[in-house]
N, C-alpha and C positions, 0 to 999 in steps of 0.2 A: 830713370825710366827703363822698364824691362824691354829688351829687344824682342820684336815680334817673332823673329826666327827661333829664339829660345823658347818662347811660349808655344810655338807650333811643334817644336821638337818634344817639349814636355807632354803635350797632348798625345802625340804619337807614341811616346814611351809608355804613358799610362794605358793607352789603348792596347798596345802589344802585351803589356803586363796582364791586363784583364783577360785577353785572349789566351794567354799562357795558363793562367789559373783555371779558366774554364776547361781547356783541353786536359789539363792535369786532373781535374775532378772527373771528367768524362772517362779518362783512361782508368782511374781508380775504380769507378763504378763498373766499367767493363770487366776489369780483372775480377771483382767480387762476383759479378753475375756469372762469369765463366767458371769460377770455382764452384758456385752453387750448382750449376748445370752438370759439372763433372761429378759432384757428389751424388746427384740424383741418378746420373747414368751409372755410376759405380754401384749404387744400391740396387738398381734394376738388374744389372749383370749378376750381382751376387744372388739376388732372388731367383733368377733363371737358373743359375748353376745349382742352387739349393734344390730346386724342383727336379733337376736331372738326377741329383743324388738320391732323391726319395725313391726312385725306381730300384736302386741298389739296396736302400734301407728296407724296403718292403720285401725284397727277395731274402735278405738276411733274417728278417723277422719270421717269415714263413719257414725258413730252415731251422731257426731256433725253436719254433713251436711244434715242429714235427716230432712225433713220438713213434717208437718202435718197441715191440716186445721181444726181448732177447732172453732166451733161456740159458745162453752161454755167458759166463762171467767175462770172458775175454771180449766177446762182441759188445757186451754192455759197457765195458771200460772204454773200448774204442769209440762207441757212440757218445759217451759222456765227454771224452776228449774232443771229439768233433764238435759237440755243442759248445764247449768252452772256447774253442778256436773261433767259431762263428760269432759268439758273443763278444770276443775280443775285437774282431773285425768290425762289428757293429758299433761298439763304443768308440773305436778309433775313427770311424766314419762320422759319428756325431761330433766328436771333438774337432776334427779337421774342418768340418762344415759349420761349426758353431750352432749346431742344431739341438733343440730341446724337444724330446718327444711328448706328445699329448696322448696319454694312455690311461684314462680314468678308470678307477675300480668300479665294479658293480655297486649300485646304491648311491653313487655320487650324483649330486644335483646337476641337472642338465643346464649348460651355459651356451646359449646360442652364439656367443662371440667366438668360441673356440670349438664348439661341437656342432655337428650337422646330423639331424635325425634322418635315418634311412628306413625305419620300420618301427612297428609298435608290438609290444608283447604284453598280453593280458595275464597277469599273475598276481599273487598275493605275497610273493617272497620279498620284493623290494617296494619301497614307497612309490606313489604315483609321481610321474614326471621326473624320475631318476633314471640313471643309465642301467639298462639291463645287461647289455653286451656291447663290446667294442668290435666292430667289423673291421675297421682299418684305423690304425693310430694316426693322429695328426702331428704336425711339427711346427715349431716356431724357430725363427732365426733372430737371436737377440730379442728385440721387442716387436718384430714383425711376424705376422701369421703367414706361414707358407701354405699350409693346408689344414683345414679343420678335421677333427677326429670324427669318423663316421660311426654312429652309434645307433643302437636300438633302444627306444624309450620304454620304460615300464609303465603299464596302466593297470588300474584296479579292475578285476574281473566283474562282469555284470552279475548282479544277484538274480537268481532264477525267480520266476513268478511264484508267489505263495500258492500252495495247494489248498483249495477250499474243501472243507468238510462237507460230505454229502448231507443234504437236508432230509427231513422225515419223508417228504414226498418222493425224493429220489430213491431213498432206501425201499419204500413201498413199491415203487415202479420197478426197481431192480429185482425184487422178489417176484413180482408179478410177471415181469418180462426179463428173464435171465439174459437173453441175447442182447438186451439194451446195454448191459455193462460192457460187453465186448466192443460194441460200437463206440461207447464212450471212451474205452481204452484206446481204440484205434484213433478216434478223434483227438484224444489227448496227445498221442504219439505224433500225429500230424502237426498239432500245434507246436510241440517241442521242436520238430524238424523245421518248421517255418521260423520259429524263434532263432534257432541256431543258424539257419540260412540267412536271416536278417542280420545277425551279428557278423557272420562271415562277409556279407556284402558290405556292411559298414566298415569292417576292417580293411577289406580290399580297396574300398573307396579312399580311405585315409592313406593307405600305402601308395595308391596311385597318385594321390595328391602330393605326398612327400616325394615320390619319384619325379613328378612333373616339376616340383620346386627344385629338385636337384639338377634336372636337365636345364631348367632356366638359369640356375647359377653357373653351370658349365658353359652355357651359351654366352652368358654375360662375361665370364672370365676370358673366353676366346675373343669376344668383341673388344674387351679392354686391352687384351694383349696385342691385337692387331692395331688398336688405336695408339698404344704405346710405341709400337714399332714405327708407325707413321710419324708420330710426334718426334721420335728420336731422329728420323731421317730429316724432318724439317728443321730440328734444332741444329743438326750437323751442318745443313746447308746454310742456315742463318749464321752459325759461328764462322763458317768460311767467308761469308759476305762481310761479317763484322771485322774479321781479321784483315781482309783487304782494305776495308774503310779505315781501320786503325793504322795500317801501314801508311796509307796515303796521308792520314792526319799527322802521323809522326814526321813524315817528310815535310809536310807544310809547316809543322811546328818548328822543326829544325831550321827551315829557311827563315821563319819569323824571328827565331831566337838570334840567328846571325844578323838579321837586319836590326834587331833591338840592340845587340852588342855594338854594331856600328854606330847607331844613333847615340847610344850612351857614351861611346868613345868620342864622337864629335862634340857631344855636350860637355864632356870633361875638358876637351881642348878649348872649347869656347869659354867655359868658366875660367880656365887658367889664363886665357888671353885677356878676359875682362879684369881679372885681378891685377894683371900687369898694367893694364891701361888705367886703372883706378888709383895707382900709387901717386900721391901728391908730389908735385915738383918742389924743390927747395928754392925759396925766393932769395934773391940777392939782397943783402942789407942796404938800406938807403945811406947815401953818403951824407955825413954830417957837414953842416955848413961851417966853414972856417970862421973863426972870429975875425972880424975886421980889425 
């Protein structure tokens, strides 16, 4: 028959072992969560540093794109060397920050994932909905978009209204009333001015719409940045609380492990004692009866 004390000790040992496994799993999950949060925080810091580097990159781009007319060969040589040095600094900045510039050529198809339209240009030089001019290049860091390229989109020019041929009646009236032709010319000129004014108004409305969209994007970016800062503060506070809880759990787990080791030791002693008690005693042989 199994001793009740041994059964009780076995139950306690199983309970402590279950608690130990649960705490071990919680600790592992906590470590993985902490690593993920650290990676996210690291990416956010890298993105913020990259945005700060864009100020320097824009300045270097403006310096590289500056042109000067030098009649003197010596000054021209100095200016070329200056441009080469600036370009070297720019490439070094891109390499150190792991930045890839987004500077599409004119005629490239507009991509709203990496381009941001800031204006329209009506022309026949480039196809419609392609890039006419890059106002400010964008940048990517590895696979993350840091800033889209600000571009002007090409649009097809509007066709002028067809000029109608004068009818026979109009020709007769023009001969009968020569001044009527002048009034018609003035009226036609006014119509053209009204048409151009309407085009300019439509163009301004579109540009205002794009500007409002850009302002909305900036406001959203500022809001998202403030939210990220708030979330980072909350995450840091939560991590500190979790670390305190983890330290307390580790102390509790250490105490439970010690209790478990004591119980296991007692169990081993008890099993050893039972094995000693269960050794069969040697029986004395029966005395044989002497023959009478």
